[in-house]
N, C-alpha and C positions, 0 to 999 in steps of 0.2 A: 113141353116141359121147360121149366125155367129153373136155373139153379142160382143160388145167391150166396156170396161169400162176403161175410161183413168182418170188419176189422177196426182197429184204432182205439179201443178201449184201454184203460189203465187206472193208475191211482194218481189223483191230483188234489191239491189243497183247495179249500173253498176259495172262490174267486178266480180260480185258474180256468184254463181252456183245454179242450180236446177237440179233435176232428175225427169223426167216424167216417168210414167209406164202405160201400157195398157195391161189389161188381156182380153184374148179372151176366149169365151166359145161357145159351140154348134158344128157346124161341122168344128172344127179347122183343121182336116186333109186335108181339101180342100183349105186351105190358101196357096197361092204361095208366095205373097209379102205382107209385113206388115210394117207399118212406120207411119210417122208423116207429116201432112200439117199444115199450120197456115194461119190465116186471121186477118189482122189488119183492123181497122175501115176504110171504103172507099176503101179498096183494094181487089183484087181477092184472093181466097185461093190459096196458093202456096205450092209447095213440099219443105219439109225441109230435110227429110231423109227417105229412105226406105232400107229394107234388105230382100233379097230373101230367099228361103227355104235352099239354099246352104250356106248361111251366107255372101253373097257378098253385101256390103253397097253401097248406092248412096247418095250423099250429094249435097244440093244446094251450089253453090259458096260462097254465103254469110255466110255460117256456117262451111265450111270446116276448119279444124284445131281447132275449138272451140267446136263442138257438136260431140258426139259419140253415134251411135245406136248399140244396141245389142239385141239379141233374146235368150230367154230361152225356148226352145221347151218343155221341161219337165214340165214347169209351164205355158205354153201358154201364155208367157208374153214377151212384147218388152219394152225396156227402151230407153230413150233418156237422156243422160247425157249432160248437157249444162253448159259449163264453159265460163268465160270471156264474160258474158252477156252484151249486149249493149241495150241502149234505144230503138233502131230500131228493137229489138227482140220482143218488146211488141206486143202481138197478142193472140188471142185464138188458142190453139193448138189442133188439132183433130188427133186421132188415125185413120188409115186407113188400111183395109185389102182387098186384091183382090184374088178372086177365079177365076175359068175359065170364069165365066159369070157374076159376080156380084161384085160391090163395096159396102163395109160396111164402116160405120163411127162411131166413139164414139161420146159421147155428147159434147166433148170439155172441155178444161181446160184453164183458164185464166193465162197467164204469163204476168207480169208487171215489167218492169225494169225502175227504177227511175235514173235519172242523178247522 
């Protein structure tokens, strides 16, 4: 079992920055990929960025060049640095971890970007 606690959301003006964090606990040794998804009202949950155990990141096209994902294995924490935020980035952001056979989700943190 893996538990995820994500935090760091808030209200920011367009062009601003936020940093999300996700702390993993439990069977963290089993995590292959960890990252972030988001879901805006009326939309499906979509991938934002993920990072593998080897440190190789994947980004959605919509956030490339603006968001940076990083992973601190010693602290079992993954970060999402979000710069140049846009109103269309407004969503609930969920931490996600993948093991060999299970997906885990954090509780979600709200990010709201005002025009």
